[in-house]
C-alpha angles and dihedrals in degrees: 000000000000123000091250091052091051091050091050090049090053091048091052091049090053092049092050092049095048091044092054096253097323135295095290094059092043090051090052091054091046089054089055090049092246133134120224120254090251093051090052092053093047091049091051097050129069110270114273096010102095116115109186120206132202094013094164100048107122138195118275112234110210138344093292089072095235116161116265131208100246115111125235089253090067093064114022139330116212135187148114135259142135137287114196086347095305125116120253136168120223141188120189123192129214119210103227104089109123111269092353090280123157109238118220094241094049090049087054090052092054092044090052093053092049089051091051093049090051095047094047098039099237132133119271120222123190121195102199125203107141103150121225117310110245132209091256092064092091123179097314097090094048094074091044093053091048093048090055095044091051089056091046088057092048090052093046111116091008102074128009113259122203125184123196116196105208099160140359114330108176145153114011092350092074095071098068094057089041087061091057122102092237132024119198119189128197113227116245097010108043114086134170128184138135098213119035125231093258093056091047090050092049094047102037108013089239113140116211134155125237091251095046090049102044112000127126093265093054095049097041097050109021113026100027091223093123118064095189139008131214132204094225142343095279090052090048093055089049090053090053091053092049092048093050090055090070096047134079120234093250144342094281096057129082121244117274115269119202131193107267125203092181101102115248090218094051113135125196112207092192087074088068091068101028100096120073117242091235108081090211095053118111123245135157116259088203086075091060093046094048090058096046110041126069110292089343090280112152117170102204121207120208093002094169099049127070090357093184087079124050121207129173148106132289138152132247115193088347095305122120114244134177114233126209116180139163114241111218090187088074123050086340087283094295118158119242136169098281094044091050092051092045092051095044094053093048093048091050091050092052091047091050092055102039095252112153116236126230115191124193112196130206105138130149094195138273115328107272104227132125088223090060093049093049091044091059107264089159093056095039096041088054089060092067092046090048093049094053092045091049096048117101099183119106108289121200121183130190120187104207100169138349120358113179135175127317091345089065091051089049090055094069102276122183090264094060095050112284106162093203120020118187133174137196116239091251094053120121120207119182143138089242131019107260109264094006105094122098091246093049096040092109096048118120124248089252092055090050090052089051091054090052090056097043105033112012099044116120087228090062090051090049091051088057093048095249089119123041096208145349111235132185111250092244089058094058098099098049092043093051092048091048091049091048092051089049093053106037091100092051116146117189125165133202131211111282111262141136091248139312125259103245112197094255 
């Protein structure tokens, strides 16, 4: 081959790479209604900020490691850029690798970008669209999957990790996004499962579709794998941007603080009459949150799973905070296995990234069911208690309604480290719900009311130092902001150790 021919070959290779494999491959993706991996990354990042890496890495064809003809676009595009002016690292997969396998070179590309995110202390975003792993994948992808997962674990708690599931992500490829702090799935196209429907049918005789098994609905409401869902890819990328706005760049930075024109001393008198007089009556905790946080903006995480506990992000006085709140509209706000796991994971994330915690309490106890006991409510309930005890970020607690027994302790009571613990005048705090214990099961309603006044009253708890102050509901916002300002410089150590042994 002449020198001119070699130069022309290199030019063609560059054109194919930058054109996402050439017009024919792009047209095929367009016909399927899909964007290319590069287009997804460019759409996510601020215009003009994308710096792509390893453009010319190609697919290995065969065990000998000889270079193949597939472009980098066909496996994964990697790079860095900015979102809202802040640095991020991104990998974006393209679903045309044979059999959905993870080629060695593409695994190296992803591993490299995770390493760079870790070294430079910036969030890592993965746009996943692997396809379904076929029988022909062999052993090659296994090492690649493990290389990436190992790096995900090393980055855990150091930089925020967000995974977007835009297409099928199956077999071994599911574990890397599962290691992320947040998983966002696109409805109708995003899928996650370890064993496919055919294998399940062959082994068990159970017939299930791909979507029923691993679609966004299944993982956002039943398994709890997905933290958020999106209507389409554009919505998904918008959700990522919104989520990042609440998070610091890494575990050494403070939470973002925005200018806030919602007055810190704003009081909402409607809070004074919001709660029903009957402690067992249902109401929506979202109504309380909307009147307390900045501009009523609460970004809920895992809204469709374990709905008896709300978790999510908000701002108070412009500062990001993590919110954990019982939801009396579901199961009267009782804690169960799923709610305990949901809360524990969220609390640990916030603690890892210096995000203060605000806990709103209205809990009757742990859900009284034999199924819960046999399913491990003791072990799983202990996770939430452990997470709050372990957390060293500022912790602010407001008891707005009932707060009974061990469930109250598990919701960041004063005894497990709440820095500021407030209560509304109507709050009830007791080891056992008045009139509900076995010994008191035959007491009259009048006797139960007497116990509320003499034992369960928030004023009694305040007299014993379990509550720092009783505040009128309308005062909740200004008191929380004042407490947050007083504790943002908090420094609290823990005994030196490699790590604790959380009851997993």
